[in-house]
C-alpha positions as CSV (number, residue, x, y, z in Angstrom):
1,M,8.5,-19.2,-19.6
2,D,10.7,-22.3,-18.5
3,E,13.3,-21.1,-20.7
4,A,13.1,-17.3,-19.1
5,L,13.3,-19.2,-15.8
6,R,16.3,-20.9,-16.7
7,G,17.7,-18.0,-18.4
8,A,18.4,-16.9,-15.1
9,N,21.5,-19.2,-14.8
10,P,23.0,-19.0,-17.9
11,E,25.7,-21.4,-17.2
12,L,23.2,-23.7,-16.2
13,A,21.2,-23.3,-18.8
14,A,23.6,-24.3,-21.5
15,A,24.6,-27.6,-19.3
16,R,20.8,-28.3,-19.3
17,A,20.7,-27.7,-23.5
18,D,23.5,-29.5,-23.7
19,L,22.4,-32.8,-21.7
20,D,18.8,-32.7,-23.4
21,A,21.0,-32.7,-26.7
22,L,22.9,-35.9,-25.5
23,T,20.1,-37.7,-24.3
24,A,17.9,-36.8,-27.7
25,A,21.5,-38.3,-29.5
26,L,21.0,-41.5,-26.9
27,A,17.2,-42.1,-28.0
28,A,18.2,-42.0,-31.7
29,P,18.5,-45.1,-33.9
30,D,21.8,-47.0,-33.1
31,P,24.8,-45.2,-34.7
32,A,28.0,-46.9,-35.4
33,P,29.5,-48.5,-31.7
34,E,32.4,-46.0,-31.8
35,A,30.1,-43.3,-32.4
36,R,27.8,-44.5,-29.7
37,E,30.7,-44.8,-27.1
38,K,31.5,-41.4,-27.8
39,V,28.1,-39.8,-27.3
40,F,28.1,-41.9,-24.0
41,A,31.1,-40.1,-23.0
42,A,29.7,-36.7,-23.8
43,Y,26.4,-37.7,-22.0
44,A,28.5,-38.7,-19.0
45,A,30.7,-35.1,-19.0
46,A,27.5,-33.3,-19.5
47,V,25.5,-35.1,-16.6
48,E,28.8,-34.6,-14.2
49,R,28.6,-30.9,-15.0
50,F,25.2,-30.3,-15.0
51,E,25.5,-32.0,-11.4
52,A,28.4,-30.3,-10.5
53,L,26.4,-26.8,-11.2
54,G,23.8,-28.1,-8.9
55,G,21.5,-28.5,-11.7
56,Y,19.0,-31.1,-10.0
57,E,18.7,-29.2,-6.9
58,V,18.3,-25.5,-9.2
59,E,15.7,-26.9,-10.9
60,G,13.9,-28.4,-7.7
61,R,14.0,-24.5,-6.3
62,A,13.1,-23.2,-9.8
63,E,9.7,-25.2,-9.3
64,A,9.3,-24.7,-5.8
65,I,9.7,-20.5,-6.6
66,A,7.5,-20.5,-9.7
67,D,4.8,-22.4,-7.5
68,G,5.1,-19.8,-4.7
69,L,4.7,-17.0,-6.8
70,G,1.7,-18.9,-8.1
71,L,3.2,-19.1,-11.9
72,G,3.3,-23.3,-11.1
73,A,-0.2,-23.7,-12.9
74,L,0.8,-21.7,-16.1
75,D,1.9,-23.8,-18.9
76,G,5.7,-23.4,-18.9
77,G,6.0,-23.2,-22.9
78,R,4.1,-20.0,-22.8
79,T,6.0,-17.1,-24.3
80,V,6.8,-14.1,-22.0
81,A,4.5,-11.9,-24.6
82,S,1.3,-13.6,-23.6
83,L,1.7,-13.3,-20.2
84,S,-0.4,-10.6,-18.1
85,G,1.6,-7.6,-16.5
86,G,1.3,-9.4,-13.3
87,Q,2.6,-12.9,-14.6
88,K,5.5,-11.1,-16.1
89,T,6.4,-9.2,-12.9
90,R,5.7,-12.3,-11.0
91,L,8.2,-14.2,-13.4
92,A,11.2,-11.3,-13.3
93,L,11.1,-11.8,-9.3
94,A,11.3,-15.9,-9.8
95,R,14.5,-15.1,-12.3
96,L,15.7,-12.9,-9.2
97,L,15.3,-15.1,-6.8
98,L,16.8,-18.1,-8.7
99,S,19.9,-15.8,-9.6
100,E,20.8,-16.3,-5.6
101,P,22.7,-13.0,-5.3
102,T,24.6,-11.7,-2.6
103,I,22.5,-8.7,-1.8
104,L,18.8,-8.4,-3.2
105,L,17.3,-5.1,-4.2
106,L,13.7,-5.1,-4.2
107,D,11.5,-2.5,-5.5
108,E,7.9,-2.9,-4.4
109,P,8.0,-6.7,-4.8
110,T,4.4,-7.8,-3.5
111,N,2.6,-5.4,-6.5
112,Y,0.4,-8.1,-8.4
113,L,1.0,-11.1,-5.4
114,D,-2.3,-12.3,-4.0
115,L,-1.8,-13.6,-0.5
116,P,-0.7,-17.0,-0.9
117,A,2.5,-15.6,-3.1
118,L,2.9,-12.7,-0.7
119,L,3.1,-14.9,2.5
120,W,5.7,-17.3,0.5
121,L,8.2,-14.3,-0.6
122,E,8.0,-13.1,3.3
123,R,9.5,-16.4,4.3
124,F,11.9,-16.3,1.3
125,V,13.2,-13.3,2.3
126,A,13.0,-13.7,5.9
127,E,14.6,-16.9,5.8
128,S,17.0,-16.1,3.0
129,P,21.1,-16.2,4.0
130,H,21.5,-13.3,1.9
131,G,21.3,-9.7,2.2
132,A,18.2,-7.3,1.1
133,I,17.2,-4.0,0.4
134,V,13.7,-3.4,0.1
135,V,11.4,-0.4,-1.0
136,S,7.9,-1.4,0.0
137,H,4.6,0.1,1.0
138,D,3.3,-2.9,2.5
139,R,4.0,-2.6,6.0
140,R,3.1,-5.8,7.1
141,F,5.8,-7.3,4.7
142,L,8.2,-4.9,6.0
143,D,7.5,-6.0,9.8
144,R,8.2,-9.5,8.6
145,T,11.3,-9.0,6.5
146,T,13.5,-6.1,7.7
147,D,15.2,-5.4,10.7
148,A,16.3,-1.8,9.8
149,I,14.5,1.3,8.3
150,L,16.4,3.6,6.1
151,E,13.9,7.0,6.1
152,L,14.7,9.3,2.9
153,D,13.9,12.8,3.4
154,A,12.2,14.1,0.3
155,E,13.6,17.7,0.9
156,T,17.3,17.1,2.3
157,H,17.5,13.7,-0.1
158,G,19.4,12.3,3.3
159,L,19.2,8.7,5.3
160,T,18.5,8.3,8.6
161,A,18.8,4.9,9.9
162,Y,16.4,3.3,12.4
163,A,17.1,-0.1,14.0
164,G,14.0,-2.4,13.7
165,N,11.3,-3.2,11.6
166,Y,8.6,-1.0,10.4
167,S,6.4,-1.0,13.7
168,A,9.5,-0.7,15.6
169,Y,10.3,2.5,13.3
170,V,6.3,3.8,13.9
171,E,7.3,3.5,17.4
172,T,10.7,5.2,17.5
173,K,9.0,8.3,15.4
174,R,6.4,8.7,17.6
175,R,8.7,9.0,20.5
176,E,11.0,11.9,18.5
177,R,8.2,13.5,17.7
178,E,7.0,13.5,21.9
179,K,10.5,14.7,22.4
180,Q,10.3,17.4,20.1
181,E,7.3,18.5,21.2
182,A,8.0,18.6,24.8
183,R,11.6,20.5,23.6
184,Y,9.2,22.9,22.0
185,Q,7.1,23.9,25.0
186,D,10.1,24.2,27.3
187,Q,11.3,26.8,24.4
188,A,8.6,28.3,24.0
189,E,8.0,28.6,28.1
190,R,11.5,30.1,27.7
191,I,10.7,32.7,25.4
192,A,7.9,33.7,27.0
193,A,9.5,34.3,30.3
194,F,11.9,36.3,28.4
195,E,9.3,38.2,26.6
196,R,7.3,38.8,30.6
197,Q,11.1,40.3,31.7
198,I,11.6,42.6,28.8
199,A,7.7,43.6,29.4
200,A,8.4,43.9,32.9
201,L,11.6,45.8,32.6
202,K,9.8,48.5,30.2
203,N,6.9,49.1,32.2
204,K,9.2,49.9,35.3
205,A,11.9,52.1,33.1
206,L,8.8,54.1,31.4
207,H,6.8,54.2,35.1
208,T,10.0,55.5,36.9
209,E,10.5,58.2,34.2
210,Q,7.2,59.3,33.6
211,S,6.7,59.6,37.3
212,T,9.9,61.7,38.5
213,I,12.1,64.2,37.2
214,H,14.6,63.8,40.0
215,F,17.9,63.2,38.1
216,H,18.7,60.1,40.1
217,Y,15.7,58.1,39.2
218,R,15.5,59.1,35.7
219,K,19.3,57.8,35.6
220,V,18.1,54.5,37.0
221,A,15.3,54.4,34.6
222,K,17.7,54.4,31.8
223,G,19.9,51.6,33.2
224,V,16.8,49.5,33.4
225,A,15.6,50.5,30.0
226,Q,19.1,49.4,28.5
227,K,18.8,45.9,30.7
228,A,15.5,45.7,28.7
229,K,17.4,46.2,25.2
230,A,19.8,43.8,26.7
231,Q,17.6,41.2,26.8
232,E,15.8,41.9,23.9
233,R,19.0,41.4,21.8
234,R,19.3,38.1,23.9
235,L,16.0,36.6,22.7
236,E,16.9,37.7,19.2
237,R,20.3,35.7,19.2
238,Y,18.2,33.0,21.1
239,L,15.7,33.1,18.1
240,A,18.3,33.2,15.5
241,A,20.2,30.7,16.9
242,E,20.5,27.0,14.6
243,E,19.7,25.0,17.9
244,R,16.3,26.3,17.8
245,V,13.3,23.6,17.8
246,E,11.0,24.1,15.5
247,R,7.1,22.6,16.3
248,P,6.4,19.1,14.9
249,E,3.9,19.8,12.0
250,D,1.0,17.6,12.5
251,A,-0.3,15.8,9.3
252,K,-3.4,17.0,7.6
253,R,-6.0,14.4,7.8
254,L,-8.8,13.9,5.7
255,Y,-12.1,14.1,7.3
256,L,-15.1,11.9,5.8
257,R,-17.4,11.8,9.1
258,D,-18.0,15.4,9.1
259,L,-18.8,15.5,5.1
260,T,-21.0,12.3,5.0
261,E,-25.0,13.1,5.4
262,G,-27.2,10.6,5.4
263,A,-24.5,7.9,6.4
264,L,-26.4,4.7,7.0
265,T,-25.3,4.1,10.6
266,D,-28.1,1.8,11.4
267,R,-28.4,-1.9,10.5
268,R,-30.9,-1.0,7.5
269,L,-30.2,-2.8,4.1
270,A,-27.5,-1.2,2.1
271,V,-27.3,-3.6,-1.0
272,V,-28.3,-7.3,-1.5
273,A,-27.2,-9.6,-4.1
274,R,-29.4,-12.9,-4.9
275,G,-28.3,-15.7,-7.4
276,L,-25.6,-13.4,-8.7
277,R,-23.4,-14.8,-11.6
278,V,-21.3,-13.2,-13.6
279,A,-19.3,-14.4,-17.2
280,Y,-17.2,-13.2,-19.3
281,G,-18.1,-15.4,-22.9
282,P,-17.1,-19.4,-21.6
283,A,-15.6,-18.1,-18.8
284,T,-17.5,-18.1,-15.6
285,V,-16.3,-15.0,-13.0
286,L,-18.8,-15.2,-10.4
287,G,-21.2,-18.4,-9.4
288,D,-20.5,-22.2,-10.4
289,G,-22.7,-25.1,-11.4
290,R,-24.3,-24.7,-7.8
291,G,-25.6,-21.6,-8.2
292,G,-25.1,-17.9,-7.9
293,I,-23.6,-15.4,-5.0
294,D,-26.0,-14.3,-2.2
295,L,-24.6,-11.3,-0.1
296,Q,-26.1,-8.7,1.8
297,V,-24.6,-5.6,3.5
298,H,-26.2,-3.5,6.3
299,G,-25.5,0.0,7.4
300,G,-22.2,-0.4,9.7
301,D,-20.8,-3.3,7.8
302,R,-17.1,-2.4,7.0
303,L,-16.2,-5.8,4.8
304,A,-13.2,-7.1,3.2
305,I,-13.5,-8.9,0.0
306,V,-10.2,-11.1,-0.2
307,G,-9.2,-13.7,-2.6
308,P,-6.8,-15.0,-5.7
309,N,-5.9,-12.4,-8.2
310,G,-8.6,-12.9,-11.1
311,G,-10.8,-14.4,-8.2
312,G,-13.4,-12.0,-9.3
313,K,-13.3,-9.4,-6.9
314,S,-13.3,-6.3,-9.2
315,T,-16.2,-8.0,-11.3
316,L,-17.9,-8.4,-7.9
317,L,-17.5,-5.0,-6.6
318,R,-18.6,-3.7,-10.1
319,A,-21.8,-6.2,-9.9
320,L,-22.7,-4.6,-6.7
321,A,-22.2,-0.9,-8.0
322,R,-24.2,-2.1,-11.2
323,Q,-21.5,-0.9,-13.5
324,L,-20.5,-4.2,-15.2
325,P,-19.3,-3.9,-19.0
326,P,-21.8,-4.9,-22.0
327,A,-20.0,-7.6,-22.8
328,A,-20.7,-9.4,-19.5
329,T,-23.6,-12.0,-19.1
330,T,-25.3,-11.9,-15.7
331,G,-27.7,-13.7,-14.0
332,G,-29.8,-13.3,-10.4
333,E,-30.2,-9.8,-8.7
334,V,-28.4,-6.7,-7.1
335,S,-30.7,-4.3,-5.5
336,P,-29.7,-1.5,-3.2
337,G,-31.6,-0.3,-0.3
338,D,-33.8,2.5,0.2
339,G,-31.8,6.0,0.5
340,V,-28.7,4.1,-0.7
341,R,-26.5,6.1,-3.0
342,V,-23.6,4.0,-4.2
343,G,-20.0,5.5,-4.4
344,Y,-17.9,3.1,-6.3
345,L,-13.8,3.4,-6.4
346,P,-12.4,1.2,-9.5
347,Q,-8.9,-0.4,-9.1
348,E,-7.3,1.9,-12.0
349,H,-8.4,5.3,-9.9
350,G,-6.2,7.5,-12.2
351,G,-9.4,9.2,-13.9
352,D,-10.4,9.3,-17.1
353,P,-7.3,10.5,-19.5
354,A,-9.7,12.8,-21.5
355,A,-9.6,14.8,-18.1
356,G,-6.4,14.7,-17.5
357,A,-5.6,18.7,-18.9
358,R,-8.2,19.9,-16.7
359,T,-7.6,21.5,-13.3
360,V,-8.9,19.7,-10.0
361,L,-11.2,22.5,-9.6
362,D,-13.1,22.3,-13.0
363,L,-13.0,18.4,-13.2
364,F,-14.7,18.6,-9.5
365,R,-17.4,21.1,-10.5
366,A,-18.3,19.3,-13.3
367,E,-18.7,16.2,-11.7
368,V,-20.3,17.3,-8.5
369,V,-20.4,21.0,-7.0
370,G,-21.0,24.1,-9.6
371,Y,-20.2,26.9,-7.4
372,E,-16.6,27.8,-7.0
373,D,-16.5,29.0,-3.4
374,E,-18.0,25.4,-2.3
375,A,-16.1,23.3,-4.2
376,R,-13.0,25.0,-3.0
377,A,-13.9,24.7,0.5
378,F,-15.1,21.0,-0.2
379,L,-11.6,20.0,-1.8
380,D,-9.6,22.0,1.1
381,K,-11.1,19.1,3.2
382,F,-9.4,17.0,1.1
383,L,-6.0,18.6,1.4
384,F,-6.0,20.6,-2.1
385,S,-5.9,24.4,-1.1
386,G,-5.1,27.5,-2.1
387,D,-3.4,26.9,-5.7
388,E,-3.3,23.7,-5.5
389,V,-7.1,23.2,-6.6
390,Y,-5.7,24.8,-10.1
391,R,-3.3,22.1,-10.8
392,R,-3.9,19.9,-14.0
393,V,-4.8,16.2,-13.1
394,D,-2.8,14.7,-15.1
395,E,0.4,16.3,-13.1
396,L,-1.0,14.8,-10.0
397,S,0.6,12.0,-8.2
398,Y,-1.3,8.7,-7.9
399,G,-2.2,9.3,-4.2
400,E,-3.3,12.6,-5.0
401,R,-5.7,11.4,-7.2
402,A,-6.8,9.0,-5.0
403,K,-7.6,12.0,-2.6
404,L,-9.5,13.4,-5.9
405,A,-11.7,9.9,-6.3
406,L,-12.4,10.0,-3.0
407,A,-13.1,13.4,-2.7
408,T,-15.7,13.0,-5.7
409,L,-17.4,9.9,-4.2
410,V,-18.2,11.6,-1.1
411,A,-19.2,14.9,-2.3
412,S,-21.6,12.9,-4.4
413,G,-23.6,12.3,-1.3
414,A,-22.8,8.4,-1.4
415,N,-23.7,6.8,1.7
416,L,-22.2,3.2,0.6
417,L,-18.5,3.0,-0.5
418,L,-17.3,0.1,-3.0
419,L,-13.8,0.7,-2.8
420,D,-11.2,-1.7,-5.3
421,E,-7.7,-2.0,-4.2
422,P,-7.5,1.9,-2.9
423,T,-4.2,1.5,-1.9
424,S,-2.7,0.5,-5.1
425,H,1.0,2.4,-5.6
426,L,0.3,5.4,-2.8
427,D,2.8,6.0,-0.6
428,V,3.0,5.6,3.0
429,A,1.7,9.4,3.9
430,A,-1.1,9.1,1.8
431,L,-1.7,5.4,3.0
432,E,-2.3,6.9,6.4
433,R,-4.3,9.3,5.6
434,I,-6.9,7.8,3.6
435,E,-6.7,5.1,6.3
436,A,-7.4,7.1,8.9
437,A,-10.2,9.0,7.0
438,L,-12.2,5.5,6.1
439,A,-11.5,4.3,9.9
440,E,-13.7,7.0,11.1
441,Y,-16.2,6.7,7.8
442,P,-19.6,5.7,9.6
443,G,-21.0,4.4,6.6
444,P,-21.0,0.9,5.2
445,L,-18.4,0.1,2.9
446,V,-17.2,-3.0,0.8
447,V,-12.9,-3.2,0.5
448,A,-11.3,-5.3,-2.0
449,S,-7.4,-5.5,-1.1
450,H,-4.3,-7.5,-0.3
451,D,-3.3,-4.7,2.2
452,R,-3.4,-6.8,5.4
453,Y,-2.0,-3.6,7.5
454,F,-4.6,-1.4,5.5
455,L,-7.9,-3.4,6.4
456,G,-6.7,-3.6,9.9
457,A,-6.0,0.0,10.5
458,I,-9.7,0.7,8.7
459,G,-11.5,-1.8,11.3
460,V,-13.0,-4.3,9.2
461,T,-16.3,-5.9,10.4
462,G,-15.9,-9.0,8.2
463,V,-14.0,-11.1,5.6
464,L,-15.2,-12.8,2.7
465,L,-13.2,-15.2,0.5
466,L,-13.8,-15.2,-2.6
467,D,-12.2,-18.3,-4.9
468,G,-13.6,-20.6,-7.7
469,G,-16.7,-18.5,-8.1
470,R,-18.3,-18.9,-4.3
471,L,-18.1,-16.4,-1.8
472,R,-17.4,-17.6,2.1
473,A,-17.3,-15.8,5.1
474,L,-14.3,-16.0,7.0
475,D,-13.9,-15.7,11.2
476,S,-11.0,-13.0,10.6
477,L,-8.4,-11.5,8.8
478,E,-5.9,-14.2,10.7
479,A,-8.1,-16.6,9.6
480,Y,-7.3,-15.4,6.0
481,E,-4.1,-15.4,6.8
482,A,-3.4,-18.8,8.2
483,E,-6.0,-19.9,5.1
484,A,-3.4,-18.7,2.7
485,L,-0.1,-19.6,4.3
486,A,-1.7,-22.8,4.2
487,G,-2.2,-22.9,0.6
488,A,1.3,-21.4,0.0
489,R,3.5,-24.1,-2.0
490,G,7.0,-23.9,-2.1
491,G,9.6,-23.2,0.6
492,A,11.9,-20.6,1.1
493,R,15.7,-21.6,1.9
494,G,18.2,-20.4,4.4
495,A,17.9,-18.1,7.4
496,G,19.1,-15.0,9.5
497,A,19.8,-12.3,6.9
498,K,19.8,-8.9,7.3
499,R,17.2,-6.8,6.1
500,H,16.9,-3.3,5.2
501,T,14.9,-0.7,3.8
502,R,13.9,2.8,3.0
503,S,12.0,3.3,4.0
504,G,-21.9,-15.4,15.3
505,T,-22.9,-11.7,16.1
506,D,-25.9,-9.8,14.1
507,D,-23.0,-7.8,12.9
508,R,-21.3,-10.6,10.6
509,P,-22.1,-10.3,6.9
510,E,-25.2,-12.7,5.5
511,V,-23.2,-15.2,3.0
512,A,-24.9,-18.2,1.0
513,G,-23.3,-19.7,-1.9
C-alpha cells in the first residue's frame, strides 16, 4: 500500500528508492575508504534531489491524506489486492490527491467514505488551490465544495450552467419553474381569449344568417364568419410557434402514506433489543466487554443509525430484522412488538440475481400480490405504469430496483421499516422521490445512512452513533457532524479554487449500553 501511495509521484518514488538504497549502503560493514567516500557523495546527492522534489513535505502530506481518508490505521505493507473494495477506492483517491493535478476530476468521490473521511475530503477540495469538476449525488458535499452547477440534459445531452452551489441551483430551478408556470398560465388565458372570440364571431355569424334572408345582413354575416376563420388561422399559427410555452411537468411522487395500513403512529413498542451481542468468529461486532446493546424503537420514531464503516450498522439492522446469517454468534434478545411487521431493505437491494430474468409484475405478484390488476394498481403508485411492469428486473436501473424493493416492503404490510443505506447508487431524481415518500411515511423507521442531506430531508427524530460495538444517542445530526469533524485527522491544503459539478423528550429513543 505504501508503494502504491508513493507511485502517485514516480519521480519522487524513484528518488526515495535511491535514498533508501544508499541509506542501507551506509549501514553496511565499512567498505574501503574510497568506496565509502563515493557512497557518502551519492547519498548527499540523493538527499539533495529528494529535498528538491519536496520529498519530506510530500511524504508528510501523503500521511495526512491517508489518515484523512481512513487508511492511516492500515498496515502500509499490505498488498493492494488484500484491500476491500472501499479501501481500494479510497487508496485510488489518495493517489489522485497526492499527484496534485491542475484540475481534479472526481466521479462520485464520496462513495465508501464514512463521515470523518467525507468531511476531510470536503475540506481538501474546498481549500485546494486547483479547480475541480465533481460528479456526485451527495448534495451536502456539493453545497460545500462547488460554486457552479452544470446540468446535463438527459434528452438533448446539452449542458446548462448555474451559478452557486447545489442549494442555489435548486432555488434557481424552483424560480425558473414558477416563471414557466406563470408564462404557461398567461398563454392559456390568451388561448382561451382567442377561443372565446372565435366562438363569439361564429355564433354571431350563424345567428345573423339564420335569422334573416336580407342580402345585406347575410353578407355582413359572411364577413363575420371570415373574421372567425382568420382568427382560427392566427390561433393555429400561435399554437405551432416555437416560442409556445409547455406546461411544466410535475414530478411523479411515491405515496407511502396512502398505501400503508396499520401504521404505528402511537408510542407502542415496535421492537426492542436487550443485551444484544453479535460476533463473527473471534470478531465482536455488536457489544463489548461491558455488555451488549439495548435499544427500544416506538411507533413514530424516525431513527438514524450513523457511525464509521465497518462499525456494525448493517449487522444491527439485520439483527433487528432477525435476519442474521447462521455464521453469526449472538447473545441477548430481539423482540418485535405486538402486530409489528418488519420490512427490511438490505444495503445491496438489487434483488436476487436469479430473479433478473423475471418481469417487475411477475416478481411482485410472486412475492406479494397474486392478482394482476391489484398488483398493477399498486406498482403504478411506485411509478411502474403501463408496459413498464413488463420490463425485466435485470434491465432496471439501481434507482428503479430500489423503488421496486420499497414497493415490495410496503405491499407486504410492513409497518416498521429498517433501511440500510437506501440512497446508495441513486440519481438525484430517484433520491428526491424516495426521500419525499419517506418524509410522509407515518410509521416508525430506522435508517443506516451517511447521507446527511437525506437524513435531514426525511426528518429523523433521533440519531444513534454506533462505534466500537457501543450505541450512543446524539442530540442531532449537527452534533454527529461536529463530533466526526473533530475526529477527522489530516489537513487540507490551499484555498480559493473554482468548483464545478454536473450536475430530553419522550420522543427520544431509549438507548443503553
